[in-house]
N, C-alpha and C positions, 0 to 999 in steps of 0.2 A: 442747791448749791448757791452761796452768796455771791454777789457780783464782785469781780476783782476791782479794787480801788483804781479809780482813774482820776488824775490831777492835771489841771492845766492852769496857766495864769495869764491875765489879761489886765493891763493898766494897774499893775501892782496888787490885783486882788486874786486871791487863789480860789478856784473853783475845783469842788471834788465831790464824787457820788457818795463818799462817805463822811462829808463834812457839812458845815453849816450852809443854810439857803443863802445864795448870793444873787444879785440881780443885775441884768444889763438892761438899760433903757433910755428913752430920749425921744426927741422929736423925729418924725418919719424923714422929712427933709429939712436940711439947713436953711433956715430963712435968713437969719442974721445972728452975729455973734452975741448981741444982747440977749436975744430970745434964747440961745442955747444955754448961755450962763444962767439965765433966770430959771429956766426948766431944770437945769442941772442941779442948782442949788435947792430948788424945791423938792426934787426927787432924793436928794441926799438927806435932807431933814426928814423926809416921809420914811425913807428906808433904813437910814442910819448906816452902819458899817457894811462893808461888802457890797459896793455898787460900783459898776462901770458906766459912764455916760457915753452914748453912742448916737449918731445920726448919719444920714447920707447926704454927701456933697453933690452927688449926681443921681438922683432917683429915677433910673431908666425904666422901671416897670410901671409906668402910669397908663391907666385905660384910654386916656384921651391924649393923642400926640402932641397937642399944644399945651397941656397941663404943666404947671412949674414943677421944675425937677431939681432946683437948687442952684447954688452960685457956680457949680462946676468944680472939677478937681483942684486946679490951681488956688482959686480963692478959698475952696473949703479946707485945703490943707494948711493955708496961711492962719485960718481961724482956728 
């Protein structure tokens, strides 16, 4: 029996199990606005249509407690 169609939308991009392939990607942790934009533009050129840029403003699941986690929620949401 075929899977029931499932559709969700994120960032203006429609994802569906019976639709075209879509991508979500970006840097693991937000380091700077400039880097985020540079990575986003490069991924959009490489992937083309159907792409959502993402990253973490507070990457809490690091193996080392002192590892860089990002700028935090307030600064990350501003960016």
